[in-house]
C-alpha positions as CSV (number, residue, x, y, z in Angstrom):
1,M,0.1,-0.1,0.0
2,N,1.2,3.6,-0.6
3,G,0.5,6.3,2.3
4,Q,-2.7,7.5,0.6
5,Q,-4.4,3.8,0.0
6,H,-3.5,2.9,3.5
7,A,-4.7,5.7,5.2
8,K,-7.9,5.1,2.9
9,V,-8.4,1.6,3.8
10,R,-7.7,2.1,7.4
11,A,-10.3,4.8,7.8
12,D,-12.8,2.5,5.9
13,V,-12.0,-0.7,8.1
14,L,-12.3,1.9,11.4
15,A,-15.8,3.1,10.4
16,M,-16.7,-0.5,9.8
17,L,-15.5,-1.7,13.2
18,D,-17.8,1.3,14.9
19,T,-20.8,0.0,13.7
20,V,-20.9,-3.1,16.1
21,Q,-20.6,-3.0,19.7
22,G,-17.5,-4.6,20.8
23,T,-13.5,-4.6,20.6
24,F,-12.2,-5.6,17.4
25,A,-8.4,-6.2,16.4
26,V,-7.2,-6.6,12.4
27,A,-3.6,-8.1,11.3
28,F,-3.1,-8.2,7.7
29,E,0.0,-8.7,5.7
30,D,0.3,-9.2,1.8
31,L,2.9,-11.8,1.2
32,S,3.8,-11.0,-1.9
33,N,4.9,-7.2,-1.0
34,G,4.8,-7.0,2.7
35,S,2.3,-4.3,3.1
36,R,0.4,-4.5,6.3
37,L,-2.6,-3.0,8.1
38,L,-2.5,-3.3,11.8
39,I,-5.5,-2.2,14.2
40,H,-5.2,-3.1,17.9
41,E,-3.0,-6.0,16.4
42,K,-1.2,-6.2,20.0
43,E,-4.4,-6.4,22.1
44,M,-4.9,-9.1,23.9
45,F,-8.0,-11.6,23.3
46,H,-9.3,-14.8,24.7
47,A,-7.8,-17.4,22.2
48,A,-11.0,-19.4,22.5
49,S,-10.3,-21.7,19.5
50,T,-7.4,-20.0,17.7
51,M,-5.4,-21.8,20.1
52,K,-5.6,-24.9,18.1
53,T,-3.6,-23.7,15.4
54,P,-0.6,-23.6,17.6
55,V,-1.3,-27.1,18.8
56,M,-1.1,-28.4,15.3
57,I,2.0,-26.7,15.0
58,E,3.8,-28.4,18.2
59,A,2.5,-31.7,17.3
60,F,3.8,-31.6,14.1
61,A,7.2,-30.4,15.3
62,Q,7.5,-33.0,18.1
63,C,6.6,-35.5,14.7
64,R,9.4,-34.3,13.0
65,E,11.8,-34.8,16.3
66,G,11.1,-38.2,16.4
67,R,8.8,-38.3,19.6
68,F,5.7,-39.8,17.9
69,S,4.4,-40.4,14.4
70,L,1.4,-39.0,13.1
71,D,0.2,-42.6,12.5
72,D,0.9,-43.5,16.1
73,S,-2.8,-44.3,17.7
74,L,-4.5,-43.0,20.8
75,V,-7.6,-43.7,22.7
76,I,-10.2,-41.3,22.2
77,R,-11.2,-40.4,26.2
78,N,-13.2,-37.7,27.7
79,E,-11.3,-37.4,31.2
80,F,-8.8,-34.7,31.5
81,R,-7.0,-33.5,34.5
82,S,-7.3,-29.3,35.6
83,I,-4.0,-27.5,35.4
84,V,-5.2,-26.0,38.5
85,D,-5.2,-29.2,41.0
86,S,-5.0,-32.3,38.7
87,S,-8.7,-32.8,39.6
88,T,-10.5,-34.3,36.4
89,Y,-13.3,-33.0,34.5
90,Q,-15.1,-34.0,31.2
91,L,-16.2,-32.4,28.6
92,D,-19.9,-31.5,27.6
93,L,-21.2,-32.2,24.3
94,K,-23.3,-29.2,24.3
95,D,-20.2,-27.1,24.0
96,D,-18.2,-29.2,21.3
97,S,-18.8,-28.3,17.5
98,D,-18.2,-32.0,16.9
99,D,-19.8,-35.1,18.1
100,S,-18.1,-37.8,16.3
101,M,-15.4,-38.6,18.9
102,Y,-18.0,-39.0,21.8
103,K,-19.4,-41.7,19.7
104,R,-16.1,-43.3,19.4
105,L,-15.1,-43.0,23.4
106,G,-12.6,-46.2,24.1
107,T,-11.4,-46.4,20.7
108,K,-8.0,-45.6,18.8
109,C,-7.4,-43.0,16.1
110,T,-4.2,-41.7,15.2
111,V,-2.7,-38.2,15.9
112,R,-3.4,-37.2,12.4
113,E,-6.9,-37.8,12.7
114,L,-7.2,-36.0,16.0
115,V,-5.2,-33.2,14.3
116,Y,-7.7,-33.3,11.6
117,H,-10.6,-33.2,13.7
118,M,-9.1,-30.5,15.9
119,I,-9.1,-27.9,13.2
120,T,-11.5,-28.6,10.6
121,V,-14.4,-29.4,13.3
122,S,-13.0,-27.6,16.4
123,S,-13.1,-30.7,18.0
124,N,-12.4,-30.2,22.0
125,V,-12.0,-33.9,23.0
126,A,-9.2,-34.2,20.1
127,T,-7.8,-30.8,21.3
128,N,-7.5,-32.2,25.0
129,I,-5.9,-35.2,23.9
130,L,-3.3,-33.6,22.0
131,I,-2.5,-31.0,24.4
132,D,-1.7,-33.8,27.2
133,L,0.3,-35.3,24.0
134,V,2.3,-32.4,23.3
135,G,2.4,-30.0,26.5
136,A,0.6,-26.8,26.9
137,E,3.8,-25.1,28.0
138,K,5.6,-26.7,24.8
139,V,3.2,-25.4,22.7
140,T,3.9,-21.8,24.2
141,R,7.6,-22.4,23.9
142,R,7.3,-23.2,20.3
143,M,5.5,-20.1,19.3
144,R,8.2,-18.1,21.0
145,L,10.7,-19.6,18.8
146,I,8.7,-18.4,15.8
147,G,8.3,-15.1,16.9
148,A,5.0,-14.9,18.3
149,A,5.9,-13.3,21.7
150,N,2.6,-12.8,23.6
151,I,0.1,-15.8,22.7
152,E,-0.2,-18.0,25.5
153,V,-1.3,-21.7,25.7
154,L,-1.9,-22.6,29.4
155,R,-4.7,-25.2,29.4
156,G,-7.0,-27.7,27.4
157,V,-10.7,-26.6,26.5
158,E,-13.4,-26.2,29.4
159,D,-10.8,-26.6,32.5
160,G,-13.3,-24.7,34.6
161,K,-11.4,-24.6,37.7
162,A,-8.8,-22.7,35.3
163,F,-11.0,-20.5,33.8
164,E,-12.5,-19.2,37.0
165,R,-8.6,-18.1,38.1
166,G,-8.3,-16.4,35.0
167,L,-5.8,-18.7,33.5
168,N,-7.0,-18.9,29.8
169,N,-5.2,-19.5,26.6
170,R,-4.7,-15.9,25.2
171,T,-3.7,-14.1,22.0
172,S,-3.0,-11.0,20.1
173,A,-3.9,-10.3,16.3
174,L,-0.5,-10.2,15.4
175,D,0.7,-13.2,17.3
176,L,-1.7,-15.0,15.1
177,L,-0.4,-13.0,11.8
178,M,3.2,-14.3,12.8
179,I,2.0,-18.1,13.3
180,M,-0.1,-18.2,9.8
181,R,2.8,-16.3,8.1
182,E,5.1,-19.0,9.2
183,I,3.1,-21.6,7.8
184,A,2.4,-19.6,4.8
185,R,6.7,-19.7,4.3
186,G,7.1,-23.1,4.6
187,T,8.9,-22.6,8.1
188,A,6.8,-23.6,11.0
189,V,8.4,-26.4,11.2
190,D,9.5,-27.4,7.7
191,S,8.2,-27.5,4.4
192,S,6.6,-30.7,4.3
193,S,5.1,-30.1,7.7
194,S,4.1,-26.9,6.7
195,R,2.3,-27.8,3.2
196,A,0.4,-30.8,5.5
197,M,-0.8,-28.1,8.3
198,M,-2.0,-25.9,5.0
199,E,-4.0,-28.9,3.6
200,V,-5.7,-29.3,7.1
201,L,-6.5,-25.7,7.2
202,L,-7.8,-25.6,4.0
203,A,-10.4,-28.5,4.9
204,Q,-11.8,-26.0,7.3
205,K,-15.5,-26.5,7.7
206,F,-16.9,-23.3,9.2
207,R,-16.6,-20.8,6.6
208,D,-18.9,-17.5,7.8
209,L,-16.1,-15.6,9.0
210,I,-13.0,-14.6,6.3
211,P,-14.1,-16.6,3.6
212,A,-18.1,-15.7,3.9
213,L,-18.3,-12.7,1.4
214,L,-15.4,-14.0,-0.9
215,P,-15.6,-15.3,-4.2
216,A,-16.2,-19.3,-4.0
217,D,-13.2,-19.8,-6.3
218,I,-10.9,-18.2,-3.3
219,R,-9.4,-20.5,-1.3
220,V,-8.7,-20.0,2.8
221,A,-6.7,-21.8,4.9
222,H,-8.0,-20.8,8.3
223,K,-8.9,-21.5,11.8
224,T,-11.9,-20.1,13.6
225,G,-12.8,-19.5,17.6
226,S,-16.0,-18.5,19.2
227,I,-16.9,-18.7,22.8
228,T,-19.6,-16.3,24.5
229,G,-18.9,-12.5,23.4
230,V,-16.1,-13.6,21.1
231,E,-15.7,-14.2,17.6
232,H,-12.2,-14.7,15.8
233,D,-10.9,-15.9,12.4
234,S,-7.0,-16.3,11.3
235,G,-6.1,-17.7,8.0
236,I,-4.0,-17.2,4.7
237,V,-6.0,-16.5,1.7
238,F,-5.2,-17.8,-1.8
239,L,-5.7,-15.4,-5.1
240,P,-6.0,-17.0,-8.3
241,D,-3.1,-15.4,-9.5
242,G,-0.6,-16.9,-7.0
243,R,-0.6,-14.1,-4.6
244,R,-1.5,-15.0,-1.1
245,Y,-1.9,-12.4,2.2
246,V,-2.7,-13.5,6.0
247,L,-5.7,-12.0,7.5
248,V,-6.4,-12.1,11.5
249,L,-9.7,-10.6,12.5
250,L,-10.3,-10.8,16.4
251,S,-13.3,-9.8,18.5
252,K,-14.6,-9.4,22.2
253,D,-17.1,-8.0,24.1
254,L,-19.6,-8.5,21.3
255,R,-23.4,-8.1,22.5
256,D,-24.4,-9.6,19.3
257,A,-22.9,-12.3,17.8
258,E,-24.4,-12.6,14.6
259,S,-23.5,-8.8,14.2
260,G,-20.0,-9.5,15.0
261,K,-19.7,-12.5,12.8
262,R,-21.5,-10.3,9.7
263,L,-18.8,-7.5,10.6
264,I,-15.8,-9.6,10.0
265,A,-17.0,-11.1,6.8
266,L,-17.5,-7.7,5.7
267,V,-14.0,-6.3,6.6
268,S,-12.6,-9.5,5.0
269,K,-14.4,-8.4,1.8
270,R,-13.0,-5.1,2.1
271,I,-9.5,-6.2,2.4
272,Y,-9.8,-8.7,-0.7
273,D,-11.3,-6.0,-2.6
274,F,-8.4,-3.7,-2.0
275,V,-6.0,-6.3,-3.0
276,T,-7.5,-7.5,-5.7
277,E,-8.6,-4.2,-7.2
278,G,-6.8,-1.6,-5.9
279,M,-8.9,1.3,-4.8
């Protein structure tokens, strides 16, 4: 972006964000020329399910280190330990977007399959099994190594005791931009791992945020996240001419979730229009 274009797009996006009650952050980077648009990019948000992308990266990294294989099998279970006092808790199906894992409790599936379910349908059961496998603290450490300075992965999903004490997974838009950029560049772990992770992100089933208003032929490799008052999306957008850009849109304190989701889709479309058509 030149200075005038940057100012116009920024003003447009800020005006759009003012139309919905809530707090928003935007992080955009064109991977072809390095131009950026950053709004509240260092504001910290509850990560919700966007933390599942870092968990995926750590799983691939540990696989590359030889700790296990993606084809190793683990028992599907619904019993996990709180980081507060190691007491056990279970996940509730009504709070999970994927019911398939609950139907398979006690059986086995591969690490590869758990990663796929964690990302594409945001399975909380798959996520917690993988966090137990790789270690939340190691996920955070890996994020520091790739340049994400503030994201924190402390625990699995639905650890109620941790939530009550404010021990939550947190992120900024800038951190998620860096994470997605490393995957796009092939340097999140290595080139083959990054390609595999990209294919998983491209299979995302929830497409009502960044991709919602984009042309049907535009591919988006992304991971969403939502809890009460929070709607997030973070991803890599592939254009037909070979160009790519990273876009992260975060929100919190939403009074109306549907309005927030619609706004995120509109901001995504505004940025797409700029990249593809200019001003």
